[in-house]
C-alpha positions in Angstrom: -272.4 62.3 -70.7 -271.4 59.4 -73.0 -269.0 61.7 -74.9 -266.7 61.8 -71.8 -265.8 58.2 -72.4 -264.2 59.3 -75.6 -262.8 62.6 -74.5 -260.7 61.4 -71.5 -258.8 58.7 -73.4 -258.3 61.2 -76.3 -256.9 63.8 -73.9 -254.6 61.3 -72.2 -253.4 60.1 -75.7 -252.6 63.6 -76.8 -250.8 64.3 -73.6 -248.8 61.1 -73.9 -248.0 62.0 -77.5 -246.7 65.5 -76.5 -244.6 63.9 -73.7 -243.1 61.5 -76.1 -242.3 64.3 -78.6 -240.7 66.4 -75.9 -238.5 63.5 -74.7 -237.5 62.7 -78.3 -236.5 66.4 -78.8 -234.6 66.3 -75.5 -232.7 63.1 -76.4 -231.9 64.3 -79.9 -230.2 67.5 -78.5 -232.6 70.2 -79.5 -232.1 72.1 -76.3 -228.3 71.8 -75.9 -227.2 75.2 -77.1 -229.7 77.8 -76.0 -227.4 80.8 -76.3 -226.0 80.0 -79.7 -229.0 81.0 -81.7 -229.4 84.2 -79.7 -225.7 85.2 -80.3 -225.6 84.0 -84.0 -228.0 86.8 -85.1 -225.4 89.4 -84.0 -222.7 88.3 -86.3 -222.6 88.8 -90.1 -221.2 85.6 -91.7 -221.3 86.7 -95.3 -218.5 85.0 -97.2 -218.9 87.2 -100.3 -219.8 90.8 -99.3 -220.1 91.9 -103.0 -223.0 89.5 -103.5 -226.1 91.0 -101.9 -229.7 89.7 -102.3 -232.6 92.0 -101.7 
């Protein structure tokens, strides 16, 4: 039962760390363009079509 004294603060600390990481990502603009990445895969933007890598 003594281990719960360590587990509760550890869980709260990890939750706070995750919340801080999410807020940082939100502030830095990680979630601004949600449709851009989905549409970008549909277009072929090769500048040199003769140069193909396999």
